[in-house]
Every structure is written in structure tokens, then in C-alpha cells.
N, CA and C atoms of all chains as a GROMACS GRO file, in nm:
protein
  594
    1UNK      N    1   0.085  -0.120   0.000
    1UNK     CA    2   0.000   0.000   0.000
    1UNK      C    3   0.088   0.125   0.000
    2UNK      N    4   0.027   0.234  -0.035
    2UNK     CA    5   0.096   0.362  -0.044
    2UNK      C    6   0.018   0.465   0.036
    3UNK      N    7   0.085   0.538   0.122
    3UNK     CA    8   0.016   0.635   0.206
    3UNK      C    9   0.074   0.774   0.195
    4UNK      N   10  -0.008   0.870   0.227
    4UNK     CA   11   0.036   1.010   0.231
    4UNK      C   12  -0.021   1.075   0.357
    5UNK      N   13   0.063   1.154   0.420
    5UNK     CA   14   0.019   1.240   0.531
    5UNK      C   15   0.055   1.382   0.490
    6UNK      N   16  -0.044   1.468   0.476
    6UNK     CA   17  -0.015   1.602   0.428
    6UNK      C   18  -0.080   1.710   0.513
    7UNK      N   19  -0.012   1.822   0.522
    7UNK     CA   20  -0.068   1.940   0.588
    7UNK      C   21  -0.081   2.050   0.483
    8UNK      N   22  -0.203   2.095   0.464
    8UNK     CA   23  -0.235   2.196   0.366
    8UNK      C   24  -0.282   2.321   0.442
    9UNK      N   25  -0.253   2.436   0.386
    9UNK     CA   26  -0.298   2.559   0.452
    9UNK      C   27  -0.396   2.632   0.360
   10UNK      N   28  -0.510   2.672   0.416
   10UNK     CA   29  -0.610   2.748   0.340
   10UNK      C   30  -0.583   2.898   0.352
   11UNK      N   31  -0.631   2.972   0.256
   11UNK     CA   32  -0.631   3.117   0.272
   11UNK      C   33  -0.715   3.152   0.395
   12UNK      N   34  -0.681   3.260   0.464
   12UNK     CA   35  -0.754   3.296   0.587
   12UNK      C   36  -0.905   3.300   0.565
   13UNK      N   37  -0.979   3.237   0.653
   13UNK     CA   38  -1.125   3.235   0.644
   13UNK      C   39  -1.182   3.136   0.545
   14UNK      N   40  -1.096   3.062   0.476
   14UNK     CA   41  -1.143   2.973   0.369
   14UNK      C   42  -1.129   2.825   0.403
   15UNK      N   43  -1.094   2.795   0.528
   15UNK     CA   44  -1.069   2.655   0.558
   15UNK      C   45  -1.193   2.568   0.539
   16UNK      N   46  -1.307   2.612   0.590
   16UNK     CA   47  -1.427   2.528   0.579
   16UNK      C   48  -1.463   2.502   0.432
   17UNK      N   49  -1.447   2.606   0.351
   17UNK     CA   50  -1.476   2.590   0.208
   17UNK      C   51  -1.380   2.490   0.144
   18UNK      N   52  -1.254   2.499   0.182
   18UNK     CA   53  -1.155   2.406   0.126
   18UNK      C   54  -1.180   2.263   0.174
   19UNK      N   55  -1.213   2.249   0.300
   19UNK     CA   56  -1.247   2.116   0.353
   19UNK      C   57  -1.363   2.056   0.273
   20UNK      N   58  -1.463   2.139   0.245
   20UNK     CA   59  -1.578   2.092   0.167
   20UNK      C   60  -1.538   2.045   0.029
   21UNK      N   61  -1.453   2.119  -0.038
   21UNK     CA   62  -1.407   2.079  -0.172
   21UNK      C   63  -1.328   1.948  -0.166
   22UNK      N   64  -1.245   1.936  -0.065
   22UNK     CA   65  -1.164   1.814  -0.053
   22UNK      C   66  -1.252   1.692  -0.028
   23UNK      N   67  -1.357   1.711   0.049
   23UNK     CA   68  -1.446   1.597   0.078
   23UNK      C   69  -1.525   1.557  -0.046
   24UNK      N   70  -1.568   1.657  -0.122
   24UNK     CA   71  -1.644   1.628  -0.245
   24UNK      C   72  -1.561   1.547  -0.344
   25UNK      N   73  -1.432   1.577  -0.346
   25UNK     CA   74  -1.346   1.520  -0.450
   25UNK      C   75  -1.314   1.374  -0.427
   26UNK      N   76  -1.358   1.320  -0.314
   26UNK     CA   77  -1.306   1.190  -0.277
   26UNK      C   78  -1.415   1.086  -0.256
   27UNK      N   79  -1.506   1.079  -0.351
   27UNK     CA   80  -1.589   0.960  -0.358
   27UNK      C   81  -1.496   0.843  -0.388
   28UNK      N   82  -1.551   0.730  -0.418
   28UNK     CA   83  -1.470   0.610  -0.439
   28UNK      C   84  -1.384   0.623  -0.565
   29UNK      N   85  -1.259   0.661  -0.544
   29UNK     CA   86  -1.165   0.669  -0.656
   29UNK      C   87  -1.095   0.534  -0.671
   30UNK      N   88  -1.063   0.494  -0.793
   30UNK     CA   89  -0.997   0.363  -0.810
   30UNK      C   90  -0.867   0.355  -0.730
   31UNK      N   91  -0.857   0.254  -0.648
   31UNK     CA   92  -0.734   0.233  -0.571
   31UNK      C   93  -0.728   0.309  -0.440
   32UNK      N   94  -0.828   0.392  -0.413
   32UNK     CA   95  -0.827   0.468  -0.287
   32UNK      C   96  -0.890   0.385  -0.176
   33UNK      N   97  -0.817   0.361  -0.068
   33UNK     CA   98  -0.868   0.281   0.043
   33UNK      C   99  -0.913   0.369   0.160
   34UNK      N  100  -0.854   0.487   0.172
   34UNK     CA  101  -0.889   0.577   0.282
   34UNK      C  102  -0.842   0.716   0.245
   35UNK      N  103  -0.926   0.815   0.274
   35UNK     CA  104  -0.891   0.956   0.246
   35UNK      C  105  -0.965   1.038   0.349
   36UNK      N  106  -0.894   1.082   0.452
   36UNK     CA  107  -0.960   1.146   0.567
   36UNK      C  108  -0.912   1.291   0.579
   37UNK      N  109  -1.008   1.380   0.584
   37UNK     CA  110  -0.981   1.523   0.590
   37UNK      C  111  -1.009   1.570   0.733
   38UNK      N  112  -0.913   1.644   0.791
   38UNK     CA  113  -0.926   1.687   0.931
   38UNK      C  114  -0.882   1.832   0.948
   39UNK      N  115  -0.950   1.902   1.035
   39UNK     CA  116  -0.904   2.034   1.076
   39UNK      C  117  -0.794   2.021   1.181
   40UNK      N  118  -0.704   2.119   1.183
   40UNK     CA  119  -0.605   2.126   1.291
   40UNK      C  120  -0.665   2.214   1.400
   41UNK      N  121  -0.690   2.158   1.519
   41UNK     CA  122  -0.758   2.238   1.623
   41UNK      C  123  -0.671   2.350   1.677
   42UNK      N  124  -0.540   2.344   1.652
   42UNK     CA  125  -0.449   2.443   1.708
   42UNK      C  126  -0.407   2.549   1.607
   43UNK      N  127  -0.464   2.544   1.487
   43UNK     CA  128  -0.412   2.628   1.378
   43UNK      C  129  -0.528   2.650   1.280
   44UNK      N  130  -0.586   2.768   1.283
   44UNK     CA  131  -0.717   2.791   1.219
   44UNK      C  132  -0.717   2.785   1.067
   45UNK      N  133  -0.600   2.782   1.004
   45UNK     CA  134  -0.600   2.771   0.859
   45UNK      C  135  -0.548   2.636   0.811
   46UNK      N  136  -0.514   2.547   0.902
   46UNK     CA  137  -0.447   2.422   0.862
   46UNK      C  138  -0.543   2.303   0.852
   47UNK      N  139  -0.516   2.219   0.754
   47UNK     CA  140  -0.593   2.097   0.726
   47UNK      C  141  -0.494   1.982   0.715
   48UNK      N  142  -0.528   1.871   0.777
   48UNK     CA  143  -0.449   1.748   0.763
   48UNK      C  144  -0.526   1.650   0.675
   49UNK      N  145  -0.455   1.590   0.581
   49UNK     CA  146  -0.516   1.489   0.495
   49UNK      C  147  -0.432   1.362   0.507
   50UNK      N  148  -0.498   1.251   0.541
   50UNK     CA  149  -0.428   1.123   0.549
   50UNK      C  150  -0.492   1.028   0.448
   51UNK      N  151  -0.407   0.969   0.366
   51UNK     CA  152  -0.455   0.890   0.252
   51UNK      C  153  -0.390   0.752   0.251
   52UNK      N  154  -0.466   0.652   0.207
   52UNK     CA  155  -0.412   0.519   0.180
   52UNK      C  156  -0.461   0.475   0.043
   53UNK      N  157  -0.367   0.433  -0.040
   53UNK     CA  158  -0.396   0.386  -0.175
   53UNK      C  159  -0.338   0.245  -0.190
   54UNK      N  160  -0.392   0.172  -0.287
   54UNK     CA  161  -0.338   0.038  -0.310
   54UNK      C  162  -0.190   0.046  -0.350
   55UNK      N  163  -0.155   0.150  -0.426
   55UNK     CA  164  -0.016   0.167  -0.469
   55UNK      C  165   0.002   0.312  -0.516
   56UNK      N  166   0.126   0.351  -0.536
   56UNK     CA  167   0.156   0.490  -0.575
   56UNK      C  168   0.097   0.524  -0.711
   57UNK      N  169   0.093   0.426  -0.800
   57UNK     CA  170   0.038   0.454  -0.933
   57UNK      C  171  -0.110   0.491  -0.928
   58UNK      N  172  -0.186   0.428  -0.840
   58UNK     CA  173  -0.328   0.462  -0.828
   58UNK      C  174  -0.344   0.607  -0.783
   59UNK      N  175  -0.260   0.647  -0.688
   59UNK     CA  176  -0.267   0.786  -0.644
   59UNK      C  177  -0.235   0.881  -0.759
   60UNK      N  178  -0.128   0.851  -0.828
   60UNK     CA  179  -0.084   0.938  -0.939
   60UNK      C  180  -0.194   0.944  -1.046
   61UNK      N  181  -0.252   0.830  -1.078
   61UNK     CA  182  -0.356   0.827  -1.181
   61UNK      C  183  -0.479   0.908  -1.139
   62UNK      N  184  -0.508   0.909  -1.010
   62UNK     CA  185  -0.629   0.981  -0.963
   62UNK      C  186  -0.619   1.129  -0.996
   63UNK      N  187  -0.498   1.181  -0.997
   63UNK     CA  188  -0.480   1.325  -1.019
   63UNK      C  189  -0.515   1.366  -1.162
   64UNK      N  190  -0.526   1.268  -1.250
   64UNK     CA  191  -0.561   1.299  -1.390
   64UNK      C  192  -0.710   1.281  -1.419
   65UNK      N  193  -0.787   1.232  -1.322
   65UNK     CA  194  -0.930   1.211  -1.345
   65UNK      C  195  -1.001   1.346  -1.360
   66UNK      N  196  -1.096   1.356  -1.454
   66UNK     CA  197  -1.164   1.484  -1.477
   66UNK      C  198  -1.227   1.544  -1.351
   67UNK      N  199  -1.294   1.462  -1.269
   67UNK     CA  200  -1.356   1.515  -1.148
   67UNK      C  201  -1.252   1.570  -1.051
   68UNK      N  202  -1.140   1.501  -1.042
   68UNK     CA  203  -1.034   1.545  -0.951
   68UNK      C  204  -0.968   1.672  -1.005
   69UNK      N  205  -0.945   1.674  -1.134
   69UNK     CA  206  -0.888   1.795  -1.197
   69UNK      C  207  -0.979   1.916  -1.173
   70UNK      N  208  -1.110   1.894  -1.185
   70UNK     CA  209  -1.205   2.004  -1.165
   70UNK      C  210  -1.201   2.052  -1.020
   71UNK      N  211  -1.191   1.958  -0.927
   71UNK     CA  212  -1.186   1.995  -0.785
   71UNK      C  213  -1.058   2.072  -0.755
   72UNK      N  214  -0.947   2.027  -0.815
   72UNK     CA  215  -0.819   2.096  -0.794
   72UNK      C  216  -0.829   2.240  -0.845
   73UNK      N  217  -0.892   2.256  -0.961
   73UNK     CA  218  -0.904   2.390  -1.019
   73UNK      C  219  -0.986   2.482  -0.929
   74UNK      N  220  -1.091   2.426  -0.866
   74UNK     CA  221  -1.174   2.508  -0.778
   74UNK      C  222  -1.103   2.537  -0.645
   75UNK      N  223  -1.021   2.443  -0.601
   75UNK     CA  224  -0.956   2.460  -0.471
   75UNK      C  225  -0.834   2.552  -0.478
   76UNK      N  226  -0.768   2.554  -0.592
   76UNK     CA  227  -0.638   2.621  -0.601
   76UNK      C  228  -0.640   2.765  -0.548
   77UNK      N  229  -0.743   2.846  -0.582
   77UNK     CA  230  -0.740   2.986  -0.535
   77UNK      C  231  -0.748   3.001  -0.383
   78UNK      N  232  -0.798   2.900  -0.313
   78UNK     CA  233  -0.811   2.916  -0.168
   78UNK      C  234  -0.709   2.832  -0.091
   79UNK      N  235  -0.615   2.771  -0.163
   79UNK     CA  236  -0.504   2.700  -0.098
   79UNK      C  237  -0.387   2.798  -0.081
   80UNK      N  238  -0.342   2.813   0.043
   80UNK     CA  239  -0.228   2.903   0.066
   80UNK      C  240  -0.095   2.829   0.053
   81UNK      N  241  -0.096   2.698   0.072
   81UNK     CA  242   0.029   2.625   0.058
   81UNK      C  243   0.023   2.487   0.117
   82UNK      N  244   0.133   2.414   0.100
   82UNK     CA  245   0.148   2.279   0.153
   82UNK      C  246   0.270   2.279   0.243
   83UNK      N  247   0.252   2.231   0.366
   83UNK     CA  248   0.364   2.240   0.460
   83UNK      C  249   0.428   2.107   0.493
   84UNK      N  250   0.350   2.002   0.481
   84UNK     CA  251   0.402   1.869   0.514
   84UNK      C  252   0.352   1.775   0.405
   85UNK      N  253   0.438   1.690   0.356
   85UNK     CA  254   0.394   1.586   0.262
   85UNK      C  255   0.485   1.465   0.286
   86UNK      N  256   0.430   1.369   0.358
   86UNK     CA  257   0.508   1.252   0.398
   86UNK      C  258   0.452   1.129   0.327
   87UNK      N  259   0.540   1.054   0.262
   87UNK     CA  260   0.499   0.927   0.204
   87UNK      C  261   0.516   0.816   0.306
   88UNK      N  262   0.421   0.725   0.311
   88UNK     CA  263   0.431   0.612   0.404
   88UNK      C  264   0.401   0.481   0.331
   89UNK      N  265   0.430   0.372   0.401
   89UNK     CA  266   0.397   0.237   0.352
   89UNK      C  267   0.301   0.172   0.451
   90UNK      N  268   0.172   0.198   0.437
   90UNK     CA  269   0.078   0.136   0.532
   90UNK      C  270   0.086  -0.016   0.524
   91UNK      N  271   0.082  -0.079   0.640
   91UNK     CA  272   0.090  -0.224   0.643
   91UNK      C  273  -0.037  -0.288   0.697
   92UNK      N  274  -0.127  -0.208   0.751
   92UNK     CA  275  -0.251  -0.265   0.799
   92UNK      C  276  -0.306  -0.183   0.913
   93UNK      N  277  -0.394  -0.248   0.986
   93UNK     CA  278  -0.460  -0.179   1.095
   93UNK      C  279  -0.608  -0.201   1.088
   94UNK      N  280  -0.681  -0.109   1.146
   94UNK     CA  281  -0.826  -0.121   1.155
   94UNK      C  282  -0.888  -0.010   1.070
   95UNK      N  283  -0.990  -0.046   0.990
   95UNK     CA  284  -1.057   0.056   0.912
   95UNK      C  285  -1.019   0.057   0.766
   96UNK      N  286  -0.934  -0.036   0.724
   96UNK     CA  287  -0.904  -0.052   0.582
   96UNK      C  288  -0.982  -0.172   0.530
   97UNK      N  289  -1.020  -0.170   0.402
   97UNK     CA  290  -1.079  -0.291   0.344
   97UNK      C  291  -0.978  -0.406   0.352
   98UNK      N  292  -1.028  -0.527   0.355
   98UNK     CA  293  -0.937  -0.642   0.354
   98UNK      C  294  -0.853  -0.641   0.228
   99UNK      N  295  -0.724  -0.666   0.243
   99UNK     CA  296  -0.634  -0.664   0.126
   99UNK      C  297  -0.667  -0.782   0.035
  100UNK      N  298  -1.538   1.417   1.569
  100UNK     CA  299  -1.440   1.309   1.570
  100UNK      C  300  -1.307   1.362   1.624
  101UNK      N  301  -1.224   1.269   1.666
  101UNK     CA  302  -1.094   1.302   1.724
  101UNK      C  303  -0.987   1.221   1.649
  102UNK      N  304  -0.883   1.287   1.606
  102UNK     CA  305  -0.779   1.219   1.529
  102UNK      C  306  -0.642   1.237   1.589
  103UNK      N  307  -0.555   1.143   1.558
  103UNK     CA  308  -0.415   1.152   1.600
  103UNK      C  309  -0.327   1.112   1.482
  104UNK      N  310  -0.220   1.187   1.465
  104UNK     CA  311  -0.115   1.150   1.370
  104UNK      C  312   0.014   1.142   1.450
  105UNK      N  313   0.074   1.025   1.455
  105UNK     CA  314   0.192   1.008   1.539
  105UNK      C  315   0.306   0.941   1.467
  106UNK      N  316   0.426   0.981   1.504
  106UNK     CA  317   0.547   0.914   1.454
  106UNK      C  318   0.618   0.851   1.573
  107UNK      N  319   0.634   0.721   1.565
  107UNK     CA  320   0.696   0.644   1.671
  107UNK      C  321   0.827   0.587   1.616
  108UNK      N  322   0.925   0.572   1.704
  108UNK     CA  323   1.052   0.516   1.658
  108UNK      C  324   1.078   0.386   1.732
  109UNK      N  325   1.112   0.282   1.657
  109UNK     CA  326   1.144   0.152   1.716
  109UNK      C  327   1.293   0.145   1.747
  110UNK      N  328   1.327   0.057   1.839
  110UNK     CA  329   1.468   0.026   1.859
  110UNK      C  330   1.522  -0.032   1.728
  111UNK      N  331   1.651  -0.010   1.699
  111UNK     CA  332   1.707  -0.059   1.572
  111UNK      C  333   1.679  -0.208   1.550
  112UNK      N  334   1.631  -0.241   1.430
  112UNK     CA  335   1.602  -0.380   1.397
  112UNK      C  336   1.471  -0.433   1.450
  113UNK      N  337   1.397  -0.350   1.523
  113UNK     CA  338   1.274  -0.398   1.589
  113UNK      C  339   1.147  -0.342   1.527
  114UNK      N  340   1.159  -0.272   1.413
  114UNK     CA  341   1.040  -0.208   1.358
  114UNK      C  342   0.931  -0.308   1.320
  115UNK      N  343   0.969  -0.415   1.251
  115UNK     CA  344   0.865  -0.510   1.208
  115UNK      C  345   0.794  -0.572   1.328
  116UNK      N  346   0.871  -0.601   1.431
  116UNK     CA  347   0.810  -0.658   1.553
  116UNK      C  348   0.713  -0.558   1.616
  117UNK      N  349   0.754  -0.432   1.620
  117UNK     CA  350   0.667  -0.330   1.680
  117UNK      C  351   0.542  -0.308   1.594
  118UNK      N  352   0.560  -0.306   1.464
  118UNK     CA  353   0.443  -0.294   1.375
  118UNK      C  354   0.345  -0.408   1.402
  119UNK      N  355   0.397  -0.528   1.418
  119UNK     CA  356   0.311  -0.643   1.445
  119UNK      C  357   0.233  -0.627   1.574
  120UNK      N  358   0.300  -0.579   1.679
  120UNK     CA  359   0.231  -0.558   1.807
  120UNK      C  360   0.123  -0.451   1.794
  121UNK      N  361   0.154  -0.344   1.722
  121UNK     CA  362   0.057  -0.236   1.705
  121UNK      C  363  -0.066  -0.286   1.630
  122UNK      N  364  -0.044  -0.369   1.532
  122UNK     CA  365  -0.158  -0.419   1.454
  122UNK      C  366  -0.244  -0.513   1.536
  123UNK      N  367  -0.180  -0.595   1.616
  123UNK     CA  368  -0.255  -0.689   1.702
  123UNK      C  369  -0.346  -0.616   1.798
  124UNK      N  370  -0.298  -0.500   1.845
  124UNK     CA  371  -0.366  -0.431   1.955
  124UNK      C  372  -0.491  -0.359   1.908
  125UNK      N  373  -0.517  -0.360   1.778
  125UNK     CA  374  -0.621  -0.272   1.727
  125UNK      C  375  -0.731  -0.345   1.652
  126UNK      N  376  -0.778  -0.450   1.713
  126UNK     CA  377  -0.908  -0.502   1.669
  126UNK      C  378  -1.010  -0.394   1.698
  127UNK      N  379  -1.136  -0.426   1.682
  127UNK     CA  380  -1.240  -0.325   1.698
  127UNK      C  381  -1.249  -0.276   1.842
  128UNK      N  382  -1.188  -0.163   1.870
  128UNK     CA  383  -1.197  -0.102   2.002
  128UNK      C  384  -1.316  -0.007   2.005
  129UNK      N  385  -1.384   0.006   2.117
  129UNK     CA  386  -1.501   0.095   2.122
  129UNK      C  387  -1.462   0.239   2.084
  130UNK      N  388  -1.533   0.290   1.985
  130UNK     CA  389  -1.509   0.429   1.944
  130UNK      C  390  -1.399   0.447   1.842
  131UNK      N  391  -1.328   0.339   1.808
  131UNK     CA  392  -1.221   0.352   1.709
  131UNK      C  393  -1.279   0.336   1.568
  132UNK      N  394  -1.256   0.436   1.483
  132UNK     CA  395  -1.309   0.433   1.347
  132UNK      C  396  -1.201   0.397   1.246
  133UNK      N  397  -1.077   0.427   1.278
  133UNK     CA  398  -0.966   0.397   1.187
  133UNK      C  399  -0.837   0.399   1.267
  134UNK      N  400  -0.748   0.303   1.239
  134UNK     CA  401  -0.619   0.295   1.308
  134UNK      C  402  -0.525   0.229   1.210
  135UNK      N  403  -0.443   0.309   1.144
  135UNK     CA  404  -0.360   0.259   1.034
  135UNK      C  405  -0.213   0.272   1.070
  136UNK      N  406  -0.143   0.161   1.057
  136UNK     CA  407  -0.001   0.154   1.093
  136UNK      C  408   0.080   0.149   0.964
  137UNK      N  409   0.182   0.236   0.953
  137UNK     CA  410   0.260   0.245   0.830
  137UNK      C  411   0.409   0.256   0.861
  138UNK      N  412   0.488   0.194   0.776
  138UNK     CA  413   0.633   0.215   0.783
  138UNK      C  414   0.669   0.346   0.715
  139UNK      N  415   0.778   0.408   0.760
  139UNK     CA  416   0.832   0.524   0.690
  139UNK      C  417   0.936   0.472   0.592
  140UNK      N  418   0.913   0.489   0.460
  140UNK     CA  419   1.006   0.430   0.363
  140UNK      C  420   1.143   0.498   0.364
  141UNK      N  421   1.151   0.618   0.424
  141UNK     CA  422   1.276   0.694   0.422
  141UNK      C  423   1.353   0.684   0.552
  142UNK      N  424   1.305   0.603   0.645
  142UNK     CA  425   1.361   0.607   0.781
  142UNK      C  426   1.335   0.470   0.843
  143UNK      N  427   1.439   0.387   0.850
  143UNK     CA  428   1.419   0.244   0.877
  143UNK      C  429   1.369   0.210   1.018
  144UNK      N  430   1.370   0.307   1.110
  144UNK     CA  431   1.317   0.275   1.242
  144UNK      C  432   1.184   0.346   1.271
  145UNK      N  433   1.132   0.421   1.175
  145UNK     CA  434   1.014   0.504   1.202
  145UNK      C  435   0.883   0.438   1.157
  146UNK      N  436   0.780   0.462   1.235
  146UNK     CA  437   0.645   0.413   1.211
  146UNK      C  438   0.549   0.531   1.224
  147UNK      N  439   0.455   0.542   1.130
  147UNK     CA  440   0.350   0.643   1.138
  147UNK      C  441   0.219   0.574   1.174
  148UNK      N  442   0.148   0.632   1.268
  148UNK     CA  443   0.017   0.579   1.308
  148UNK      C  444  -0.085   0.691   1.291
  149UNK      N  445  -0.190   0.664   1.215
  149UNK     CA  446  -0.297   0.763   1.198
  149UNK      C  447  -0.425   0.701   1.252
  150UNK      N  448  -0.491   0.776   1.339
  150UNK     CA  449  -0.606   0.724   1.412
  150UNK      C  450  -0.725   0.818   1.399
  151UNK      N  451  -0.845   0.760   1.395
  151UNK     CA  452  -0.968   0.838   1.405
  151UNK      C  453  -1.058   0.769   1.508
  152UNK      N  454  -1.105   0.849   1.603
  152UNK     CA  455  -1.194   0.802   1.709
  152UNK      C  456  -1.321   0.886   1.708
  153UNK      N  457  -1.427   0.831   1.764
  153UNK     CA  458  -1.551   0.910   1.770
  153UNK      C  459  -1.530   1.037   1.851
  154UNK      N  460  -1.447   1.028   1.955
  154UNK     CA  461  -1.419   1.144   2.040
  154UNK      C  462  -1.293   1.114   2.122
  155UNK      N  463  -1.243   1.219   2.186
  155UNK     CA  464  -1.118   1.205   2.262
  155UNK      C  465  -1.135   1.110   2.380
  156UNK      N  466  -1.254   1.108   2.439
  156UNK     CA  467  -1.275   1.020   2.554
  156UNK      C  468  -1.263   0.872   2.516
  157UNK      N  469  -1.311   0.837   2.397
  157UNK     CA  470  -1.299   0.697   2.353
  157UNK      C  471  -1.152   0.657   2.341
  158UNK      N  472  -1.073   0.750   2.285
  158UNK     CA  473  -0.929   0.720   2.274
  158UNK      C  474  -0.868   0.701   2.412
  159UNK      N  475  -0.900   0.792   2.502
  159UNK     CA  476  -0.842   0.786   2.636
  159UNK      C  477  -0.884   0.657   2.707
  160UNK      N  478  -1.011   0.621   2.692
  160UNK     CA  479  -1.062   0.501   2.757
  160UNK      C  480  -0.994   0.375   2.702
  161UNK      N  481  -0.959   0.379   2.572
  161UNK     CA  482  -0.899   0.259   2.512
  161UNK      C  483  -0.767   0.224   2.579
  162UNK      N  484  -0.698   0.326   2.627
  162UNK     CA  485  -0.566   0.302   2.687
  162UNK      C  486  -0.575   0.227   2.819
  163UNK      N  487  -0.694   0.219   2.875
  163UNK     CA  488  -0.710   0.147   3.002
  163UNK      C  489  -0.761   0.004   2.983
  164UNK      N  490  -0.793  -0.034   2.858
  164UNK     CA  491  -0.844  -0.170   2.835
  164UNK      C  492  -0.733  -0.273   2.859
  165UNK      N  493  -0.767  -0.385   2.920
  165UNK     CA  494  -0.664  -0.486   2.953
  165UNK      C  495  -0.582  -0.531   2.832
  166UNK      N  496  -0.647  -0.554   2.717
  166UNK     CA  497  -0.573  -0.599   2.600
  166UNK      C  498  -0.476  -0.491   2.553
  167UNK      N  499  -0.519  -0.367   2.560
  167UNK     CA  500  -0.433  -0.256   2.516
  167UNK      C  501  -0.318  -0.237   2.614
  168UNK      N  502  -0.350  -0.246   2.742
  168UNK     CA  503  -0.245  -0.237   2.843
  168UNK      C  504  -0.140  -0.346   2.824
  169UNK      N  505  -0.186  -0.466   2.792
  169UNK     CA  506  -0.093  -0.578   2.772
  169UNK      C  507  -0.004  -0.553   2.650
  170UNK      N  508  -0.065  -0.499   2.543
  170UNK     CA  509   0.013  -0.472   2.423
  170UNK      C  510   0.115  -0.362   2.449
  171UNK      N  511   0.074  -0.261   2.525
  171UNK     CA  512   0.167  -0.152   2.558
  171UNK      C  513   0.286  -0.208   2.636
  172UNK      N  514   0.257  -0.297   2.729
  172UNK     CA  515   0.364  -0.354   2.811
  172UNK      C  516   0.464  -0.433   2.726
  173UNK      N  517   0.410  -0.504   2.624
  173UNK     CA  518   0.499  -0.582   2.537
  173UNK      C  519   0.576  -0.492   2.442
  174UNK      N  520   0.515  -0.380   2.402
  174UNK     CA  521   0.579  -0.294   2.305
  174UNK      C  522   0.686  -0.203   2.367
  175UNK      N  523   0.664  -0.166   2.491
  175UNK     CA  524   0.748  -0.063   2.552
  175UNK      C  525   0.898  -0.087   2.536
  176UNK      N  526   0.948  -0.211   2.558
  176UNK     CA  527   1.094  -0.232   2.548
  176UNK      C  528   1.150  -0.207   2.408
  177UNK      N  529   1.066  -0.214   2.305
  177UNK     CA  530   1.120  -0.197   2.170
  177UNK      C  531   1.080  -0.062   2.109
  178UNK      N  532   1.019   0.025   2.187
  178UNK     CA  533   0.990   0.162   2.142
  178UNK      C  534   1.107   0.251   2.183
  179UNK      N  535   1.165   0.320   2.085
  179UNK     CA  536   1.276   0.411   2.116
  179UNK      C  537   1.225   0.551   2.150
  180UNK      N  538   1.107   0.585   2.101
  180UNK     CA  539   1.055   0.718   2.133
  180UNK      C  540   0.942   0.760   2.043
  181UNK      N  541   0.886   0.876   2.075
  181UNK     CA  542   0.777   0.935   1.998
  181UNK      C  543   0.824   1.071   1.948
  182UNK      N  544   0.812   1.095   1.818
  182UNK     CA  545   0.867   1.219   1.764
  182UNK      C  546   0.761   1.318   1.722
  183UNK      N  547   0.645   1.268   1.685
  183UNK     CA  548   0.539   1.357   1.640
  183UNK      C  549   0.410   1.307   1.705
  184UNK      N  550   0.329   1.398   1.756
  184UNK     CA  551   0.198   1.360   1.807
  184UNK      C  552   0.105   1.479   1.783
  185UNK      N  553   0.026   1.469   1.678
  185UNK     CA  554  -0.059   1.579   1.636
  185UNK      C  555  -0.204   1.539   1.658
  186UNK      N  556  -0.278   1.624   1.725
  186UNK     CA  557  -0.422   1.602   1.739
  186UNK      C  558  -0.495   1.670   1.623
  187UNK      N  559  -0.595   1.603   1.570
  187UNK     CA  560  -0.673   1.661   1.461
  187UNK      C  561  -0.823   1.646   1.490
  188UNK      N  562  -0.902   1.716   1.409
  188UNK     CA  563  -1.048   1.705   1.414
  188UNK      C  564  -1.097   1.655   1.279
  189UNK      N  565  -1.098   1.525   1.259
  189UNK     CA  566  -1.146   1.472   1.130
  189UNK      C  567  -1.290   1.514   1.106
  190UNK      N  568  -1.317   1.553   0.982
  190UNK     CA  569  -1.452   1.597   0.949
  190UNK      C  570  -1.518   1.505   0.847
  191UNK      N  571  -1.442   1.414   0.788
  191UNK     CA  572  -1.503   1.321   0.696
  191UNK      C  573  -1.403   1.276   0.591
  192UNK      N  574  -1.457   1.225   0.484
  192UNK     CA  575  -1.373   1.174   0.378
  192UNK      C  576  -1.421   1.036   0.338
  193UNK      N  577  -1.330   0.960   0.284
  193UNK     CA  578  -1.363   0.828   0.232
  193UNK      C  579  -1.294   0.724   0.318
  194UNK      N  580  -1.369   0.619   0.354
  194UNK     CA  581  -1.306   0.512   0.430
  194UNK      C  582  -1.340   0.513   0.578
  195UNK      N  583  -1.426   0.606   0.618
  195UNK     CA  584  -1.476   0.604   0.757
  195UNK      C  585  -1.617   0.547   0.756
  196UNK      N  586  -1.657   0.480   0.865
  196UNK     CA  587  -1.798   0.439   0.874
  196UNK      C  588  -1.886   0.563   0.869
  197UNK      N  589  -2.009   0.548   0.822
  197UNK     CA  590  -2.103   0.660   0.823
  197UNK      C  591  -2.126   0.708   0.966
  198UNK      N  592  -2.126   0.839   0.985
  198UNK     CA  593  -2.144   0.894   1.121
  198UNK      C  594  -2.289   0.871   1.166
   0.00000   0.00000   0.00000
């Protein structure tokens, strides 16, 4: 499996709107096992996104899907930046579909 | 919801053993919605754990369960330390049970 842990920053006052866009964009995408969007309670513009994919190629391919491209285009103006982007190798746990 | 993103470090050569203990400890615990254990591909002793709970109290209560206490006791000798512990407020996404 392939995982990502990312911290994204919204433009001031735009976090809820950005969270909404991120949630819309993540219906069942091919190869996506988990995609969780969270607010940072200590930082009013920060969003944490934790993702699990079957493999890195599935994640990469998702970025080219028309719905995802459209969501990225709508989100871009209210994204202030990316501060953390960590790749991981998920090995299991609770809350993932059976491999 | 209540989330945690943590980076734990295993004693050298003990990461796989620690990952195994972490996975064992996380059958369906009350209030646990997601608990994913991942290796850090860039750091041979590091483990990332991402958790989602219904609320902070459920997480806190889980630490007192006998099975969890037993797993903690077995893991402690091979844990070298904790480097990151971020609290989050998950708001949704894909891969969580319906609220």
C-alpha cells in the first residue's frame, strides 16, 4: 500500500470551504482505500489529509481524473500552501478494506 | 471526531516486531473508526500511526483496556521514542464508517 500524510494551509477564512471541496473530491476513486480530511484544532487555517492507496500509481492516476482535476481547479485559489507531505507504507490496521 | 497522527521510533532492527504488536492491539476497540499503521520508507526505524476516534474520551478510555495495556507492556521495550503527536479534528472523507 501507499500512504500520504499532508498538511495543507487554506487562505484565511477559507478553511471550511476548502475542507468541503476536498471531501467532495473523494468519492470512491480507483485504488483509494482511505482519504480522511481533518481540521487542525491548534491552527485555524491548517488541514491534515491522510490517505491510503493500493499503490503509488493509483494515487498518481487519480490526479488525472476529470472530477479530480475540476476539484483541484476550484480549490487552487483558496489554498495558501502545503507544509508537510510525507509518504508512508501502510501495512494494515483497523478501518481498511481487507487486502 | 478526534484524530491523531503520530510518529513512533522503534529500537534498531525492531520495527517489524513493533508494527506487528501495534496491529494486534487494534481489533475493533469501542469508538475507534480507523487505526492505520505504516512504515516510513525513508527512515528504517520510524512508524506512522494515523487514528480516528468518535471522540477524545474513547481514545483515552482505550488506553485502560486490559488488551491494550498488555500490548503496551509488550511494546514498551522496543519503542525508542515518539517524535510527532498531532491532534486533529477529522470531518469526513472516504473510508470512515457513516457517522
